[in-house]
C-alpha positions as a Python dict, from the first residue, in 0.01 Angstrom:
ca = {
    (1, 'M'): (0, 0, 0),
    (2, 'F'): (-239, 51, -303),
    (3, 'I'): (-476, 218, -70),
    (4, 'F'): (-268, 561, -57),
    (5, 'P'): (-226, 618, -412),
    (6, 'L'): (-574, 531, -513),
    (7, 'Y'): (-700, 761, -235),
    (8, 'A'): (-495, 1076, -375),
    (9, 'V'): (-622, 989, -710),
    (10, 'L'): (-978, 967, -625),
    (11, 'I'): (-953, 1314, -454),
    (12, 'W'): (-759, 1452, -751),
    (13, 'Y'): (-1063, 1289, -995),
    (14, 'F'): (-1297, 1496, -804),
    (15, 'A'): (-1090, 1820, -809),
    (16, 'M'): (-1085, 1802, -1204),
    (17, 'R'): (-1460, 1710, -1196),
    (18, 'W'): (-1541, 2014, -990),
    (19, 'R'): (-1263, 2249, -1074),
    (20, 'R'): (-1307, 2591, -1038),
    (21, 'Q'): (-1617, 2539, -801),
    (22, 'V'): (-1610, 2557, -444),
    (23, 'R'): (-1739, 2175, -417),
    (24, 'G'): (-1362, 2100, -582),
    (25, 'F'): (-1171, 2303, -334),
    (26, 'A'): (-1423, 2117, -49),
    (27, 'V'): (-1333, 1753, -204),
    (28, 'V'): (-957, 1910, -153),
    (29, 'L'): (-997, 2006, 214),
    (30, 'A'): (-1177, 1694, 306),
    (31, 'G'): (-905, 1479, 159),
    (32, 'T'): (-651, 1607, 358),
    (33, 'A'): (-837, 1634, 670),
    (34, 'G'): (-871, 1245, 623),
    (35, 'C'): (-528, 1248, 606),
    (36, 'W'): (-481, 1434, 909),
    (37, 'I'): (-775, 1202, 1071),
    (38, 'S'): (-571, 873, 994),
    (39, 'V'): (-248, 1018, 1177),
    (40, 'E'): (-442, 1122, 1500),
    (41, 'I'): (-576, 744, 1521),
    (42, 'L'): (-233, 570, 1463),
    (43, 'M'): (-132, 807, 1750),
    (44, 'L'): (-409, 680, 1943),
    (45, 'F'): (-320, 344, 1913),
    (46, 'N'): (81, 422, 1980),
    (47, 'E'): (123, 229, 2279),
    (48, 'R'): (-2, -87, 2084),
    (49, 'L'): (212, -93, 1792),
    (50, 'D'): (565, -226, 1801),
    (51, 'G'): (805, 54, 1767),
    (52, 'S'): (783, 430, 1652),
    (53, 'P'): (504, 530, 1442),
    (54, 'Y'): (685, 825, 1326),
    (55, 'L'): (817, 715, 1013),
    (56, 'F'): (466, 611, 896),
    (57, 'T'): (291, 970, 1013),
    (58, 'H'): (543, 1136, 829),
    (59, 'F'): (466, 940, 503),
    (60, 'I'): (58, 1015, 576),
    (61, 'W'): (201, 1416, 637),
    (62, 'G'): (356, 1421, 304),
    (63, 'E'): (81, 1223, 125),
    (64, 'A'): (-145, 1522, 251),
    (65, 'A'): (91, 1789, 176),
    (66, 'L'): (112, 1643, -195),
    (67, 'I'): (-294, 1584, -195),
    (68, 'L'): (-336, 1963, -76),
    (69, 'L'): (-90, 2121, -320),
    (70, 'L'): (-130, 1920, -647),
    (71, 'G'): (-528, 1934, -570),
    (72, 'T'): (-494, 2300, -521),
    (73, 'Y'): (-330, 2313, -833),
    (74, 'I'): (-585, 2101, -1013),
    (75, 'C'): (-894, 2320, -882),
    (76, 'C'): (-750, 2621, -1008),
    (77, 'L'): (-705, 2503, -1390),
    (78, 'P'): (-972, 2665, -1595),
    (79, 'R'): (-1300, 2483, -1703),
    (80, 'P'): (-1390, 2422, -2103),
    (81, 'P'): (-1615, 2678, -2217),
    (82, 'K'): (-1974, 2607, -2247),
    (83, 'G'): (-2167, 2633, -2594),
    (84, 'R'): (-2069, 2509, -2923),
    (85, 'H'): (-1638, 2528, -2974),
    (86, 'C'): (-1406, 2350, -3196),
    (87, 'G'): (-1288, 1996, -3016),
    (88, 'Y'): (-954, 2076, -3136),
    (89, 'C'): (-857, 2465, -3102),
    (90, 'W'): (-1131, 2539, -2891),
    (91, 'Y'): (-1285, 2806, -3117),
    (92, 'D'): (-1629, 2945, -3024),
    (93, 'L'): (-1899, 2825, -3297),
    (94, 'T'): (-2173, 2994, -3143),
    (95, 'G'): (-2251, 3256, -3390),
    (96, 'L'): (-2213, 3041, -3676),
    (97, 'G'): (-2598, 2925, -3692),
    (98, 'S'): (-2682, 2549, -3730),
    (99, 'F'): (-2426, 2335, -3884),
    (100, 'P'): (-2545, 2279, -4238),
    (101, 'D'): (-2424, 1942, -4350),
    (102, 'E'): (-2183, 1669, -4240),
    (103, 'S'): (-1859, 1857, -4435),
    (104, 'F'): (-1875, 2171, -4182),
    (105, 'V'): (-1513, 2242, -4094),
    (106, 'C'): (-1396, 2505, -3813),
    (107, 'P'): (-1301, 2808, -3982),
    (108, 'E'): (-1044, 2826, -3769),
    (109, 'C'): (-794, 2522, -3778),
    (110, 'G'): (-1007, 2325, -4027),
    (111, 'T'): (-1119, 2019, -3824),
    (112, 'P'): (-1422, 1877, -3968),
    (113, 'R'): (-1762, 1854, -3776),
    (114, 'D'): (-1701, 1489, -3629),
    (115, 'G'): (-1433, 1633, -3408),
    (116, 'Y'): (-1113, 1445, -3583),
    (117, 'A'): (-840, 1634, -3508),
    (118, 'R'): (-513, 1572, -3663),
    (119, 'S'): (-200, 1567, -3470),
    (120, 'K'): (-12, 1885, -3415),
    (121, 'E'): (305, 1769, -3642),
    (122, 'E'): (26, 1724, -3940),
    (123, 'G'): (-30, 2101, -3908),
    (124, 'P'): (-428, 2229, -3969),
    (125, 'R'): (-602, 2137, -4277),
    (126, 'P'): (-591, 2360, -4538),
    (127, 'R'): (-836, 2648, -4551),
    (128, 'V'): (-1154, 2607, -4776),
    (129, 'N'): (-1125, 2841, -5065),
    (130, 'R'): (-1419, 3103, -4990),
    (131, 'T'): (-1368, 3341, -5256),
    (132, 'P'): (-1611, 3334, -5596),
    (133, 'A'): (-1506, 3192, -5889),
    (134, 'S'): (-1537, 3569, -6063),
    (135, 'R'): (-1302, 3720, -5811),
    (136, 'E'): (-985, 3458, -5909),
    (137, 'T'): (-718, 3626, -6084),
    (138, 'P'): (-613, 3453, -6401),
    (139, 'P'): (-267, 3269, -6375),
}
């Protein structure tokens, strides 16, 4: 019975990998068609089964509906932006030029260049004071 959840997870994996592309929607439709084909094969061998296969076919139709609905939702999720962006807040870092050194932090949230993000409970890192020393007001 592990094959049914694994089949659905495999379809959803490829839907997530190719989301917002025609291939993702094609995988979801092919996964739903695979369920339909299995029901048709089961109905062909109906006379060899002991009892009614209708409960099992309803189970497969339920899985097909779940694959179709959740797979379509996954396919409609947005893709991550291309180019350089902060791994924590997705701030676009394209216009900042090359990273000068290892101490670079995101100007939006303060996440360092290595991509380590603080948890949301800790909050963002404090911003770096970029004002010149001559402009500081005396206490």
